[in-house]
N, C-alpha and C positions, 0 to 999 in steps of 0.2 A: 710268169707274166701274174702280177697280181695288179688288179685295177679295181679302185673302191671309190667311192664320192662321200662326200661329207657337207655339213651346214656348218659353216664358220659364223658362231656370233660377234659382231664387231662393239668395243666399246664403245658408247655414245658420241658423235661428233668425230670417229674417227676412221669407218669404213671406207674412203675413199683412199688413204694411205695404206689402211690394211689389204686392200685389192691387191695395192702395188705391190708391198712385201710378199703378198703369197704369190705375185707371179715370182719372184725371184727362187723360190724354192724348188729346185730341182723335182720333176715329177710333178707339181704341181699346177694344172691349169681351173681358171678360174671362170666359169659358166654364166653366173645371173649373179643378180645383187638385190635387195632389195630394199627402200625405203629407208625399214625399220633396222639394219643393220646384219639382215641376214647374207651370207655370200656361200652361194654354192659352188663346190671345187671336185672336181675327179683328181685323183694320185694314181699315177701308174709307177707300179714300182716292180723291180725283178722277182723278188720273193714276199714273204708274209714278215720277217724280219726289218728290210729296206723299206716296206710299207708303215712298220711300226716306228721306224727311225723319222718317217717324213711326217707322222700325226705329230711325233713329239715333238719335232723342231715347229709346227705350226703351233702346235699348243706354248710355246715358248715365246711366240711373238706378242708383245705388251698388247696389241691392241684387242686381240684377243681375248674375247670372256668365259668362252665355252666353245665345244664343239659335238657336233652327234655323225655319228658312222653309219655308213651302209654298205660293207665291207662284203666282196665279192672276189672270187679268183678265177 
């Protein structure tokens, strides 16, 4: 099991849409969001490869401008 966290940055004006889209990605749970578009998530995956796949899926969402990771296993 791989559990990690990230701060996902939303494009201006898209934070509500991004929060909703993040909840649709398997293994992603949204925990908090700030008014300036920073969204804190955790990611649970079976292994490192699966976690990378989730991070890549999050990065492909149009409303994402940047991700910062804190990876733990």
